[in-house]
N, C-alpha and C positions, 0 to 999 in steps of 0.2 A: 241362387246365381253366384253369390259370393264364395258359397262353400263349392261349388263346383270350379270355380277359378282357382281356389287355394288348393284343392286335391290335384287339378291339372299341373299347378304349378309345382305343388311337391313331387309329382310323379317325375316332371321333367327335370327338377334338380336331381333328383335320385339317380335317374338315367344318366346325366350330364355327369356325375360324380363317379358312377359306375365306368363309364366311359374314361375319362381321366385317368382314374386309379390304373387302368387296364393299360393306358397309354404311358404312365409314369413307369409302372413295373414292365412294360416293353423296353422302354430307353433304358432302365437299370440292366434288365436281361441283356440288352445290345451291348451295354459296357463291360458287362460280366465276360461275355462273349468274344468282344474285341481283344480284351487281357488274354482270356483263354487261349485264342486262336493265334495270337501272335508269339506267344509264349511257344505253344506247341509248332506253328510254322517255321520259326527260327531255330527250333530243334531238327526238325526233319531236313532242313538246309545245312545245320551244322553236321548232322549225321552223314548226309550225302557227300560233304565236301571232305569227311575224314574217310569215308570209303574209296572216294577217287584218289586220295592221297595215297591209300595203303591200300591196294587192290585185292591181297591175300586176305582181307576179313571176310571175302566170299567164302572161303572155306569153313567159318565158324558158324554159317546160316544153320544147318542141320542143330547143331548145338542152340542158338537162339531160339529154333522154332521150339524145340523142345522145352526151354525154359519159358516161352509164351505158353505152353500147354500147361506144365507144372504150376505158374502164377495163377491163370484162370481156375484151374482146378482147384485149388488151395484158397484161395480168396475172391474168385469171380464168381461164384454162383450163378445166376440168371444172367450176368453181365456179357455172358459168352454168346446171347442172342443179338447184342449189336444193333442194328436199324429196327430190328423188329419191335425192342422197346420202345423207340421213338413213335412208331406205328401205333403200338399199345396204348401210350400217353396220348396221343393227338386224338384218338379215338375215345378215349374216356375209358379204356379197358383197365387202366392201371393209374393211380394217382400222379406218379411223376417217373423221370428216368433216375435212378441210383445215382448217389453223388460218387460212390466208389468206383463207377465206369469211368471217371475222368483221368487218375492216374493209370488205371490197369489199360485203358485203350491208348492213350498218351506213352506210357512206357513201350506197350508193345509196339506201336507203330514206328516208335525211334529205333528200337531194337532191329525190326524189320529193314529200315532202310539204311541202318547202319552197316548192316550184313549183306545187302543186297537182293533182299525180297522185291518183285516187281508188283509193289502196290501203289496206291495212291494215297490221300489224306484227307479228302472232304467227308467221307463218311466218319470219321474220328470228329472232326471239326463240327460235324452237325451234331453228334451224340453227345459230345461234351458241353456244347453251347445248350441243347435241350437240357442236360444233367442241370447246367447252371439256372436256366430259367425254372426249373421245377423247384430250386430253392426260394422261389419268390412267390410261388402259387398259394401259399397259405394266406397272402394277401389280400387274395379273392375269394368272395363267397360263391358265386356261381360257378357251378361243374363246367358250363360252356366257354367261361372267361378262362378258366385254368387251362381248357383244353387250346383255347386260342393264344395263352401265353406260351405254350410248350411250341407250337407251330410257329409263332414269332420267334422263339430261341432257334429253330432250323433256320430261317431267315438270316438269324444273327451268325450262326455258324459259317452258313456258305458266303455272308458279306465280308466276314472278319479275314476269311482267308482268300478269297480270291479278289475283294475290292471290286465287286460288281453289285451293289445294293439294290438296283432296280431287278436286274435278273433273279437276285437271290430271294425277293421279296415273292416274286411270281414263281419261283422254283417251291418254296413254301406251300404256296396257294395251289399248286398243281400236282404236288408230290402224291398225297394220298388216297386219291380216286382216280381211277382210269378215266381219262377225259372230261375232267369235271375240275373246275377253279373254285376254291372256298373264298368268295371275295367279302364273307362277313370277317375275314382276317386280316384283309387288304392292310388298314389304318394300321394297327399293330405292327404288322410283320414290315412295313415300310419302315416306321418308327424305331425298330429294333434293327434292321439290316443297316439304314443310315446311320444311327449311333455306333454299331459295330464296326463298320466301315472306317469310319473316322477315328475311332480309338485303335484299331489296330495299324490305321496309317501312321497315326502320330507314335506308333510304337516300332515303326520301321518297316511295315509289310507293304509292298509295292505290287499293285496289279501286272499282268502278265500282257500290256499292251504293246502292240507291234505296228509300226509305219508301214502299211502296204505298198506304198508306191506308184499305186496303180488307180486309174480313173475309175469311176460307178461304170461298170458294163452296159451299154446301149441294150435295151430290151428287143433285138433283133428277133426274127424267128429261128434262126441258127443257135443265138445267145440262150434263148429260151429253151431250147432242146438239149442244149449242153447244160444248164441247170438243173434240167429235170433228170437227166441220166446221173449227173453226180450226185443229186439229193437221192434218188432212188438207190445206188450204190451205198450212201452212207447209211440209209435205212437198213439196206442188207447187212453190212458191216454191224451196225448195231444189234441186230437182231442175232446174228452170229455169235456175237460175244455174250448176249444174255443167254441164248441157248447152251453154249458151251459151259459159262458159268455154272448155270443151275444144273446141268447134266453131270458135270464133274463132281459136283459137291453132293449128288445123289451117289453116284458110283464108287467115289472114293468112300462115302461112309458105307458101301456095301462088300468093296473090295478089301479096304483097309479099315475096318471099326476100330482098330486101337488107334486114338488121336496122336500118341507119341509116333508110332512106327508111320503113320501117314504122313505128318510133317517135317520128320526126320529124313525120310526116303524123298519125298519131294524138295526137300530144302537142299538135299545132296546133289539130285540132277540141276536144281535151278543153279547151284554154284558151278557145276561142271560146264553148263551152258553158258553161264557167265564169264567163266574164265576162258574159254573157248571164242569168245565172240567179245571178248573185250569189255566186258558191261555195259554193251550198248544198250540191252532190253533190260537192265537193273535197275531198280529205284524207279525214281520218277521218271528219267528218259526225256527230262527236259531239252537235251541237246537236239533229240530228233526234232520235237515239235518247232524249236527253235530256226535250224537249219530248214526246215519246211517254210515257214514263214517268212525267212530270206532268200527263198527263192534256190537253197544249195542244193547238194547232190544227196541223194537218198537212193537205197537199194529199193527195188521193187516189193521184196517182201516184208520191209520194215515194219508195215503196219499189221501183216498178219503176227509176225514172230512177237511184236508186243502184245496183240491181243491174245494170244495163246498163252503166253509166258504170265499176262497179269491172272488170266481166268484160273491158271493152274495153281498159281500163289494163294490166289483168294479161296479156291476150292479147299485146299489144303488146311486151311485154318491161319496162315498169316493176317494181322490185322494191318487195316488202311482204308482205303476207299478204291472207286472205281472212277469217278469223274473225271479226275486230273490224267489218269491213261487213257480215257475214252478221248480226251481233248488230244493228246497225243498220238492215238491210233487216227483221228480223224485227221491231223494236218497231215501225217505222213502219207494217208489214203489220197486226199487232194491233192497233195504234190505229184504223185505218181500218176494221177488221172489228168492233170492239168493240160498237158501237151496233146494226148489224142482228143481231149475236147475242146481245143483252142482256146483255151483260159490262160490269164496270167498265173504264174505257179503261184506266187506269194498270196492270190485272191483266192484261188480254189483252195489253197490249203486252210484259208481261213474261214471258208463257207463250210468245208467240211471238219474243221475243229469243231464247230457249234452243232453241224448237223448230226454227227455221230452222237455227240453228247444227248441230242434231242431223241434220237432211236433208241440207245441206249435206257434211258430215263422215262420214256414215254410221255414226255414234256414237250410243248410247243413255244410258249410264249418266251418262257426263259432262256431257251437257247437262242432265240432270234436277239433278246436284250443281251445277253454275253456278247454275241456278235457285234452289236451296235457300242456298247461301254467299251468293249477292247479294241474295237479296230475302226470304227467310224460310223455316224449316222448315214453317209450319204451312199452306204451299202446295203441299205435298209430293204430295196427291192430285191436285190440276190439272196439276201440272208433269209428274207422271209420264205421266197420260193424254195429254195435248198431245203431248208429246215421244214417247211410244210410237206415236201415230197417224203423227205425223209421219216418224218412221223408217220406218214401215212402208210408208207413201206415197211413199218418194224412189226405189222400188227398186233398190235396191242400189248406187245410185251416190255417188261423192264426188269432193270436189275433189282428194283426194290418189290417187297412185297404189298404192290397196291392191290386195293379191291375195287370191285365193280359197285356201283350204287343199285338198289332193287328198281326193275324196270330196264336195266339196259340189256341186250343182246350179248 
C-alpha cells in the first residue's frame, strides 16, 4: 500500500513539475514575444509615419520588393514559407521555427510599410514570437510540450501586437485545425498571452480600443435580421478575400514565375494606384478603420479597394499579415451597411471589424473576444450573432493552411 502511494505521489510530482516547467517557459516565451512585437510594432508605425510625411517613397516600392526577394533568396532558405513553418512546428513536423526568420520577416515588413505595400503585421508578429518560443523548446522533454510551447508563442505574438490577450489565446487554440479548438494548450496560451500583452504594454504598445457611443442593441426581430444580414455580408467578404488571395498566389506563380519580375511589376502598379488615390489604401490604412469606428464618411468601395490591394500585395510576395487589413476591411464594410440595416455606424463598423476577421481566419471565439476586449462586453450578444453568422457563411475557408482532423467531412 505504501509503495503504491509512493508511486502515485512520485507520478503526481513529476506531472506537476512538467506542467510548471511548461508554464514557466510559456511566461518566458511571452516576455520574449512582448519585446519582439513591441520593437516590431513601433517600427511599423515609424515606417508608416515616414511614408505619410514623404509620399514620394511610393515610387521606390518596386525596388523595395526586389530587395525583399533578393534577401530571402540569399539568406532566407525555407523562411520564405512564413506561416507554414509555424503550422509545421505546431504539428510536430519540425522541431521549431528558425530564429533567422526574425530579422528577415521584420526587415521585409518594415520595408513594405515604408514604401507603401498594402499589408498587415500580425502574420510576422506570430512568426517571430513562435521563433522566440522555439529557442526555449530544448527545456522540454516531451514532444507534445514543445508543440504546446510553439502554440503558446503564437498566442503571445498576437497578444503582444494587439493587446487582446484572451482573444490571442483562443486564436492560437482555434488556428491550426478547422472547427477544432485545442484546449490542452489553453493554460500555456493564456500565460504567454497575458505576459506578452503586459510586456508590450509596458513598452508603449496600445490596443486599438474605441468608444462606440452606442447602447447595446435591443434584440428585436428587426435587429436580429439586421445583425444576421451584416454577419452574412462579412462572411462573404472574408471568403472573397481568402479566395482572391489564394487564387492570385496560384495565378501569379503561373503567369509570372520569376519572383523578381512578379514583385517589381505588382509594386509598380500598387505605387501608381497609391499615388492616384493619395495612399488611401496603402500600408495599414488605419485611418479608414478609425473613420468607420468614429462614424465618419467613407466611400462605398473603400472596403473592396482595400481587400483587393492587400490580396495583390501579399500574393506578389510582400511580407506582412492579413489580420490588420481584415479589421480595416470589416470596419469599412460595416460602416457602409449600417444605414441600410438601421444600425448605428460605429456599432456596425465594430461588429464587422470582428466578423470579417472571423470569416477570413475561420475562427469564432477569438473574433468575439476581440470585439469584447476592444469595444466592451455590453455588446456581447451582437458580436456573438454577427461573428457566428460570418463564420457559418465563410464555407470553412481560411487565409491560413488549416487542416481538417480525420473524421471531418
